[in-house]
MDAnalysis code that builds the backbone (N, CA, C; Angstrom):
import MDAnalysis as mda
import numpy as np

u = mda.Universe.empty(339, n_residues=113, atom_resindex=np.repeat(np.arange(113), 3), trajectory=True)
u.add_TopologyAttr("name", ["N", "CA", "C"] * 113)
u.add_TopologyAttr("resid", np.arange(1, 114))
u.add_TopologyAttr("resname", ["MET", "ALA", "GLU", "LYS", "LYS", "GLN", "ASP", "LEU", "GLN", "ALA", "GLY", "PRO", "LEU", "TYR", "TRP", "VAL", "ARG", "ILE", "THR", "LEU", "THR", "SER", "ALA", "ALA", "VAL", "LYS", "PRO", "LEU", "GLU", "LYS", "VAL", "ALA", "GLU", "ASP", "VAL", "LYS", "ALA", "ARG", "ALA", "LYS", "ASP", "LYS", "ASN", "LEU", "LYS", "LEU", "LYS", "GLY", "PRO", "ILE", "ARG", "LEU", "PRO", "THR", "LYS", "THR", "LEU", "ARG", "ILE", "THR", "THR", "ARG", "LYS", "THR", "PRO", "CYS", "GLY", "GLU", "GLY", "SER", "LYS", "THR", "TRP", "ASP", "ARG", "PHE", "GLN", "MET", "ARG", "ILE", "HIS", "LYS", "ARG", "VAL", "LEU", "ASP", "LEU", "TYR", "SER", "ASN", "SER", "GLU", "THR", "VAL", "GLN", "GLN", "LEU", "THR", "LEU", "TYR", "ASP", "LEU", "ASP", "PRO", "MET", "VAL", "ARG", "ALA", "GLU", "VAL", "LYS", "ILE", "GLU"])
u.atoms.positions = np.array([
    [-2.816, 26.303, 13.695],
    [-4.395, 25.656, 14.128],
    [-4.920, 26.514, 13.127],
    [-4.739, 27.660, 12.190],
    [-5.520, 28.168, 11.487],
    [-5.757, 27.208, 10.018],
    [-4.327, 26.780, 9.611],
    [-4.053, 26.261, 8.472],
    [-5.154, 24.548, 8.634],
    [-5.118, 24.463, 9.861],
    [-5.864, 22.905, 10.066],
    [-7.541, 23.612, 9.355],
    [-7.845, 24.355, 10.580],
    [-9.351, 24.672, 9.754],
    [-9.628, 25.395, 8.098],
    [-8.576, 25.575, 7.749],
    [-8.207, 26.208, 6.222],
    [-8.173, 24.495, 5.274],
    [-7.989, 24.284, 5.710],
    [-7.659, 22.560, 5.048],
    [-8.779, 22.212, 4.770],
    [-9.602, 22.126, 6.742],
    [-10.974, 21.398, 6.025],
    [-12.106, 21.929, 5.936],
    [-11.740, 23.703, 5.529],
    [-12.979, 24.098, 4.720],
    [-12.330, 24.098, 3.536],
    [-11.783, 23.339, 2.995],
    [-11.095, 23.403, 1.378],
    [-12.105, 23.079, -0.135],
    [-13.009, 21.987, 1.145],
    [-14.019, 21.542, 0.278],
    [-14.843, 19.913, 1.200],
    [-15.814, 19.371, 0.243],
    [-15.861, 18.136, 1.362],
    [-15.258, 17.510, 1.711],
    [-15.103, 16.306, 3.114],
    [-14.480, 15.639, 3.660],
    [-15.182, 14.242, 2.910],
    [-14.455, 13.580, 2.481],
    [-14.512, 12.146, 2.587],
    [-13.400, 11.040, 3.496],
    [-13.944, 10.052, 3.641],
    [-12.715, 9.057, 3.722],
    [-12.026, 8.795, 3.382],
    [-10.519, 8.508, 3.264],
    [-10.004, 7.914, 1.979],
    [-9.264, 6.606, 2.271],
    [-9.017, 5.171, 1.985],
    [-8.465, 4.188, 2.189],
    [-7.111, 3.962, 0.962],
    [-5.989, 3.712, 1.854],
    [-5.128, 3.962, 0.956],
    [-4.753, 2.677, 0.497],
    [-4.526, 1.695, 0.118],
    [-4.019, 0.198, -0.018],
    [-2.533, 0.752, -0.667],
    [-1.597, -0.451, -0.514],
    [-0.602, -0.063, -0.874],
    [-0.351, -1.557, -0.557],
    [0.231, -2.393, -1.706],
    [0.516, -3.963, -2.218],
    [1.796, -4.204, -2.302],
    [2.816, -4.510, -1.904],
    [3.943, -5.428, -2.548],
    [4.222, -6.660, -2.576],
    [5.473, -7.071, -2.828],
    [6.560, -8.086, -2.581],
    [7.168, -8.214, -1.856],
    [7.922, -7.191, -1.435],
    [8.711, -6.632, -0.861],
    [8.794, -5.896, 0.277],
    [8.837, -6.202, 1.021],
    [8.825, -5.055, 2.065],
    [9.247, -4.398, 2.652],
    [10.595, -3.899, 2.885],
    [10.928, -2.601, 2.898],
    [11.253, -1.475, 2.306],
    [10.224, -1.463, 0.678],
    [9.973, -0.289, -0.213],
    [8.281, 0.525, 0.495],
    [7.889, -1.242, 0.938],
    [6.405, -0.839, 1.081],
    [5.886, 0.089, 2.525],
    [7.302, -0.645, 3.314],
    [7.190, 0.147, 4.501],
    [7.420, 1.439, 4.860],
    [8.787, 2.317, 3.360],
    [8.905, 3.020, 3.903],
    [7.826, 3.953, 2.673],
    [7.329, 4.027, 1.922],
    [6.287, 4.495, 0.994],
    [4.664, 4.726, 2.036],
    [4.725, 3.092, 2.867],
    [4.214, 4.048, 4.184],
    [4.126, 5.126, 5.233],
    [5.822, 4.970, 5.290],
    [6.259, 6.247, 6.749],
    [6.107, 7.466, 5.687],
    [5.996, 7.935, 4.245],
    [5.874, 8.060, 3.888],
    [4.873, 9.324, 3.624],
    [3.819, 8.473, 3.020],
    [2.446, 8.932, 3.113],
    [1.778, 9.405, 4.665],
    [2.164, 8.635, 4.983],
    [1.686, 9.192, 7.058],
    [2.772, 10.215, 7.508],
    [3.194, 10.108, 7.015],
    [4.177, 11.823, 7.247],
    [3.846, 13.093, 6.833],
    [3.492, 12.729, 5.545],
    [2.661, 13.829, 5.031],
    [1.826, 13.912, 5.512],
    [0.918, 13.331, 6.183],
    [-0.691, 13.598, 6.254],
    [-0.325, 13.931, 7.588],
    [0.815, 13.720, 8.609],
    [0.959, 15.103, 9.754],
    [1.191, 15.713, 9.518],
    [2.015, 16.431, 8.878],
    [2.459, 17.828, 7.580],
    [1.321, 18.291, 7.760],
    [0.113, 17.694, 7.614],
    [-1.094, 18.357, 6.848],
    [-2.147, 18.960, 8.033],
    [-1.896, 17.906, 8.652],
    [-2.819, 17.710, 9.346],
    [-4.067, 17.192, 9.703],
    [-4.065, 15.743, 9.151],
    [-4.963, 14.434, 8.789],
    [-5.442, 13.908, 9.768],
    [-6.578, 13.937, 9.551],
    [-6.885, 12.423, 10.696],
    [-6.333, 11.057, 9.765],
    [-5.123, 10.368, 10.678],
    [-4.928, 9.247, 10.282],
    [-4.732, 7.700, 10.757],
    [-5.624, 6.880, 10.168],
    [-5.354, 5.635, 11.277],
    [-4.400, 4.659, 10.370],
    [-3.565, 4.398, 10.802],
    [-2.531, 3.260, 10.024],
    [-1.109, 4.114, 9.845],
    [-0.114, 3.094, 9.553],
    [-0.327, 2.176, 8.651],
    [-0.682, 0.710, 9.416],
    [-1.940, 0.017, 8.561],
    [-2.652, -1.040, 9.357],
    [-2.060, -2.533, 8.720],
    [-1.422, -3.683, 9.102],
    [-0.682, -4.546, 8.600],
    [-2.014, -5.622, 8.040],
    [-1.995, -6.122, 7.341],
    [-2.753, -7.436, 6.525],
    [-1.914, -8.451, 6.869],
    [-2.544, -9.389, 6.682],
    [-1.704, -10.820, 6.318],
    [-1.833, -11.271, 5.096],
    [-0.453, -11.545, 5.325],
    [0.507, -12.073, 3.773],
    [0.111, -13.438, 3.262],
    [0.016, -12.260, 2.209],
    [-0.791, -13.901, 1.174],
    [0.685, -14.468, 0.359],
    [0.324, -15.865, 0.807],
    [1.759, -16.564, 0.089],
    [1.096, -17.192, -1.123],
    [1.679, -16.803, -2.332],
    [1.283, -18.514, -3.555],
    [2.025, -18.961, -3.989],
    [1.881, -20.166, -3.569],
    [2.467, -21.121, -3.781],
    [2.844, -21.753, -5.295],
    [3.587, -22.832, -6.110],
    [3.417, -23.244, -7.173],
    [4.577, -24.641, -7.196],
    [3.698, -25.365, -7.556],
    [4.841, -26.605, -7.071],
    [4.516, -27.385, -8.736],
    [6.219, -27.716, -9.538],
    [6.285, -27.986, -10.100],
    [6.989, -29.187, -10.595],
    [6.738, -30.130, -11.485],
    [8.607, -31.194, -11.708],
    [9.169, -30.369, -12.211],
    [11.051, -30.961, -12.385],
    [11.718, -30.297, -12.926],
    [11.923, -30.430, -14.295],
    [11.703, -31.994, -14.691],
    [12.022, -32.239, -15.880],
    [10.516, -31.676, -16.975],
    [11.333, -31.370, -17.812],
    [9.803, -31.184, -18.872],
    [9.286, -32.185, -19.525],
    [9.625, -33.709, -19.996],
    [9.218, -34.400, -20.508],
    [8.961, -35.509, -19.701],
    [8.750, -35.738, -18.668],
    [8.540, -36.537, -16.967],
    [9.200, -37.253, -16.792],
    [10.414, -37.828, -17.624],
    [11.318, -38.939, -17.672],
    [12.605, -38.687, -16.130],
    [12.718, -39.755, -15.993],
    [14.344, -39.188, -14.631],
    [13.349, -39.242, -13.211],
    [14.297, -39.117, -12.531],
    [13.723, -38.910, -11.623],
    [12.363, -38.586, -11.110],
    [12.078, -38.480, -9.962],
    [10.869, -37.396, -9.907],
    [11.351, -36.265, -8.743],
    [11.652, -35.562, -9.496],
    [11.975, -34.377, -8.074],
    [11.448, -32.732, -8.526],
    [10.989, -32.292, -7.950],
    [10.458, -31.357, -7.764],
    [10.348, -29.839, -7.650],
    [10.107, -28.704, -8.270],
    [10.550, -27.583, -7.930],
    [9.034, -26.548, -6.950],
    [10.185, -26.133, -5.775],
    [8.613, -25.410, -5.083],
    [8.865, -23.666, -5.503],
    [7.910, -23.329, -5.896],
    [7.904, -21.472, -6.054],
    [7.406, -20.932, -4.580],
    [7.623, -19.562, -4.141],
    [6.471, -18.734, -3.694],
    [6.961, -17.684, -3.262],
    [5.982, -17.086, -3.754],
    [5.486, -15.101, -3.573],
    [5.200, -14.567, -2.350],
    [5.984, -13.636, -2.107],
    [4.407, -13.893, -0.286],
    [4.415, -12.210, -1.003],
    [2.754, -11.970, -0.871],
    [2.448, -10.544, -0.952],
    [2.169, -9.465, 0.531],
    [2.558, -8.433, 0.794],
    [2.413, -7.882, 1.921],
    [1.238, -6.735, 1.318],
    [0.119, -6.242, 2.492],
    [-0.836, -5.318, 2.469],
    [-0.086, -4.446, 3.245],
    [-0.264, -2.945, 3.361],
    [-0.728, -1.997, 4.145],
    [-2.452, -1.361, 3.932],
    [-2.234, -0.915, 4.872],
    [-3.493, -0.249, 4.678],
    [-3.856, 1.861, 5.421],
    [-4.361, 2.430, 4.837],
    [-4.403, 3.685, 5.689],
    [-5.147, 4.322, 5.092],
    [-6.049, 4.662, 6.352],
    [-7.636, 5.516, 6.316],
    [-7.498, 7.030, 6.726],
    [-7.510, 7.986, 5.879],
    [-7.593, 9.577, 6.514],
    [-9.038, 10.254, 5.953],
    [-9.292, 11.352, 7.103],
    [-10.653, 11.907, 6.861],
    [-10.060, 13.585, 5.618],
    [-10.247, 13.216, 4.877],
    [-9.437, 14.548, 4.153],
    [-10.679, 14.801, 2.885],
    [-10.083, 15.720, 2.474],
    [-10.700, 16.455, 0.971],
    [-9.889, 15.381, -0.312],
    [-10.461, 15.629, -1.123],
    [-10.003, 14.794, -2.253],
    [-8.413, 15.434, -3.182],
    [-8.815, 17.019, -3.033],
    [-7.367, 17.412, -3.463],
    [-6.457, 17.191, -2.307],
    [-6.194, 17.422, -1.464],
    [-5.360, 17.110, -0.774],
    [-4.956, 15.471, -0.231],
    [-5.782, 14.453, -0.582],
    [-5.245, 13.633, -1.111],
    [-4.774, 13.102, -2.034],
    [-4.869, 13.774, -2.997],
    [-3.719, 13.801, -4.786],
    [-2.666, 14.887, -4.134],
    [-2.754, 15.084, -3.096],
    [-1.357, 16.372, -3.004],
    [-0.788, 14.778, -2.732],
    [-0.925, 13.798, -1.483],
    [-0.398, 12.760, -0.631],
    [0.278, 12.118, -1.679],
    [-0.750, 11.531, -2.223],
    [-0.562, 10.117, -3.691],
    [0.011, 10.931, -4.805],
    [0.333, 11.763, -5.271],
    [1.420, 12.555, -6.402],
    [2.652, 12.541, -6.234],
    [3.487, 12.174, -5.858],
    [4.681, 12.066, -5.324],
    [5.315, 10.104, -6.248],
    [6.391, 10.450, -6.556],
    [6.450, 8.924, -6.527],
    [6.494, 8.064, -6.072],
    [6.072, 6.620, -6.055],
    [6.397, 5.261, -5.300],
    [7.288, 4.798, -5.609],
    [7.830, 4.014, -4.567],
    [8.565, 2.729, -5.256],
    [8.098, 1.851, -6.577],
    [8.994, 1.480, -8.165],
    [8.358, 0.689, -8.551],
    [7.515, -0.541, -8.149],
    [8.107, -1.250, -7.468],
    [7.865, -2.523, -6.548],
    [6.765, -2.292, -5.760],
    [5.607, -0.378, -5.424],
    [4.845, -0.867, -4.516],
    [3.545, 0.146, -5.223],
    [2.497, -1.057, -5.205],
    [1.373, -0.547, -6.467],
    [0.639, 0.322, -4.837],
    [-0.251, 1.212, -5.331],
    [-0.874, 2.439, -4.396],
    [-2.706, 1.869, -5.046],
    [-3.666, 1.839, -4.302],
    [-5.129, 1.774, -4.222],
    [-5.562, 2.984, -3.721],
    [-6.509, 3.474, -4.416],
    [-6.918, 4.852, -3.413],
    [-8.603, 4.660, -3.694],
    [-9.444, 4.679, -2.195],
    [-10.819, 3.968, -2.373],
    [-11.305, 5.367, -1.944],
    [-11.957, 6.651, -2.346],
    [-12.746, 7.477, -1.553],
    [-13.957, 7.342, -1.349],
    [-14.826, 7.290, -0.316],
    [-16.329, 6.852, -0.143],
    [-17.024, 7.752, 0.551],
])
């Protein structure tokens, strides 16, 4: 309990929103769970990971570059998955949470309010 009070008195407290984005679900879930576990170890208030709706980017293009031949089409799509974590802590603690090696497929964005 004393550690919790020391952590909260270390500096001004902020609401911190960590947005994780990836095209692959497994690395994204792993990073989200790692951040959640680290926040629980430091006794922080945490909400999340909140799953946001998946965005699907679609491209439809002709197979033949010249335009001749049968009219066949290729359809490509990429899905973008997002997770949001909300923390209530000071800025030093957030740096410690996010300073470890992220998976190269996961992009993290930290917003402090």
